[in-house]
N, C-alpha and C positions, 0 to 999 in steps of 0.2 A: 313401116312408117310409125305405127303405134309404139313399137319398141324404142324407136329413136326419141319420140315425144316423152315416153316414160323416163328414159335416161336423163333428159334435160330437166324434167320436173324433179327427179331425185337429187340431181346436182344442185338445183336451186334451193331445195329444201335443206340440203346439207349446209349450204352457204349461210342460209338464214339461221340454222342451228348454231354454227360457229360464231356468227355475229352475236347471237343472243347469249351464248356462253361467255364470250369476251366481255359483253356489257355487264353480265352478272358478276364475273370475277372482278371487274373494275369497281362495281358498286360495293363489293365485299371488302376490298382493300382500302377504300377511302376512310380515313380516320379524322373525325372532327370533334372528338370528345377529349376535353382537356383533363389533365390529372387533378387529383385532389391532394391537398397538402395542408399540414398544420404544424405549428411549432409546439413541441411537447416539453421542452426544458430550455431555459428556466421557466418557471410558471409566472403567470401574470402577477405584477406587484412585488415580485421578489427583490430583495436587496442583495446585490452581488459584489464580490471583491476578489482580487487576485485572478487566478486562471479558472474559467468557467466553461463547462461543456454545453454547447448549444445543439439541441437535437430536434429532429422533425420526423414525421411519418408521411408517406406519400404513396398513392396507388394510381394505377391507370389501366384502362381496359386492354391496352396492347402492351405497355411497359413503360416505366419511368426511365427517361434517358439521363436525368441528372437533377440535383437540387442545389440551388445557389442560395446561401444564407446572406442576409443583408442587415447592416447596422445603420439605422437612420437613413436607409435608402442607398447606402454604399456597400459594395461587396465585402463580406466578411470571410476572408479565406478563399480558397479555390472551390470550384463546383465539385460536389460529391456525386459520383456517378454510380455508386453501388450502396445498397443498404448494409448496415444501418447508416442513416444520414445524420452526421454529426461533425462539428468542428470545435476547435478549442479557441476560446476568446480570452485574450489577456486584457482584463479590464483596467490594468494599471495604465495602459496606453490610451484609455478613454477618460474624458473629463467626468468628474463626479456629478451626479444628478440623474434625471430621467432620460431614458433612451428607448427606442423602438426596435424590436427584432422582428424580421419577417423571413419567409423562406419562399423561393420561387421554384416551382417544379415544372419540368418540360418533358414532353414525349419526343419520339423520333420524328414526328411529322411537323414539329414546330408549335404544337399546342402548349400553352403554358398557363399556370395559375399562380397567383400570389396569395399567400396565407393571410389570415387575419393578423394584424400586428399584436405583439405582446410587449407591454410596457414594463420595464425593469428600472431599478434605481442602482446606479453604481456608487459605492461608498468605500473608497480606499483612503487610508491614512496618508495625508500629504504634508502634515506639519513637521518640519525639521527644526532641530535646535538652532537658535540664532548664531550667526557667525560673530565671534567675539572680537573686539578690538585688542583685547589682551586676554591672557588665559584666566580661567577661574582662580579661586583662592590659591596663591602660590604654595601654601602649606600642604595642599593636596600632592604637589609634586616634590616638595622638599624632602618628605620623609616616606617616599614610596620605595618598594623593593623591586629589584630586577631578578626575575625568577627563570629557571630553566624550564622550558615548555617542550615536551616531546614532539608536538605537532609542528613546531618551528614557526608558528604564526606570531605576529606582533600585534598586540591590541591593548587598549586601555581596559582594565578589568578591576574594579574596586581600587582605582588609583594605583594599579600595578602595571608595569610594562613586562610583557611575557615574551620570551624568546629562547631558543637554544643555539643561536648563532653567535659566533665570535667576531663577525664582521659588522660593518655599519648597517643599521636597520632603520626603516622609516616608520613613523608613528603618525596617525591622523587623529587630531582632536578637534571635533566640530568643524571639519573642513580645513583646519590648520595642519599642514604637513610638516613634520619634524623628523629628525633622525637621531639615533643614539649610536655612539662609537664606543666599542669595548677596547680599552687600551690595556697595556701591561700593568698600569696602576690599579685597575679595577679588578683586584683579585677576589676570588670567591671566598666567602666566609661561611662556616657552619654547614648547613644542609644545602649546599649548592645555591646560596643566595648572597647577594651583596646589598648593602644599604647605601643608597645614594643620598648624600647629605645635601647636595645642591646641584642644580642643573642650569644650563644657560644656552642661549642661542646666539652666541657671538655678540655683535654690536646691538642686537635687537633686545638685549636684556639689561635692565638697570640693576642697581646695587641691591634692590629688594628681591630680585629673582623673578620679576614679572616678564612674561614673554609676549611680545607684540606679534600681530599677525604677520606671517611670513615663513620662510623656510630657513632653517639653520641647523647646526650640529648641537646635539645634546650630549654633554660629557659628564662623567661623574667627577666632580671637583673635590669631593671629600668622601673618604671611605670610613665608615663607622666600624673600627676594628672591634669594638665592644659588642657588636650586634650578636655575634654567635654566643658570646658569653652571656649576654642578657637573655637570649633565647634559651640557652641551657639552664640559666637560673630560673627562668619562668617555668620550664618543664619540671625542674626539681622541686620548685615551690608547689606546683600542682600535685606532684606525687606526695610531698609532705602533707599537704592538705588532705589527701585521700587517706593517708596513714593516720592522721589526727582524727578524722571521722571514724575510722575503723576502731581506733583505741577508745574513742568516746563510747561507741556502741558496746565494746567489750566491757568497759567499766560499768556501763548500765546493767549489762547481764550479770556481772559480778555482784553488784549491789542487790540485784533481784535474788541471786542465789544466797547471799548473806541473809536477806530478809527471810527467805524460806527456811534457812538453817536455824535462825533464831526461833521461828515459829515451831519448828520441829523439836528444838531443845526444850521449849516451854511445854510442849505437849508431853514430852518424855518426863519432865520434872513433875508435871501435874499428875501424870499417870502413876509415878513412883509414890508420890504423896498420898494418893488415894489408896494405893495398895497397903501402905503402912497403916493408915487409919483403919482399914478393914481388918488388919491383923490384930490391932489393939482391941 
């Protein structure tokens, strides 16, 4: 009888132990502590532009599940689930002025913390050249050169249209799209360059060569055949100037040598004179 009672007591105590252990395990796995998080870059009051890295640090007693960056309360990029916690911010897509950056960190049980906001100022250059009703001074375009450019790009550079293509090319001037056609008449002169004496955009150009806003073909209407000659003359003139300077320096050196020669002759004459006087 006592043996039976002892067995029941042992079973009851074991059950109590199991329940106590389960309660203890449950108490240990319950996570009510939220992560800590703070924005580390950019720093407060920073002035930013272009592409900027936004970074944060976060810790948790169990583990950080993810960090979500926010710009003025709106998600900035996707949630970052592994350290280092950072996203790229293209500030060009954000208006200039003051903005707030925050980071929200969460753990696996749903606890979350929002960092203290960091105020930054976006300052991107947004001023563009005005769209003209006509092109700038036509003289800029009347005497420009069409050069061979190895990269094949077409651009306005110091009033020059650059290209290595023989086909029609497009040029954009302050939002005004134009095109240039290379024809059989536009033969290369000199060092792979041609001089465009006049250009036009069809009916959009008046007799003065002004170009109205719009799209049209730019063609070389006059080829300056003397361009290569003038360029060669300029190069020869530069070399002649260099030779003149060299000759001038040589003449100065000759004059200096003549002066030294005269001084030496005088010294020799005086020396001979003194010797004669001593002999007498």
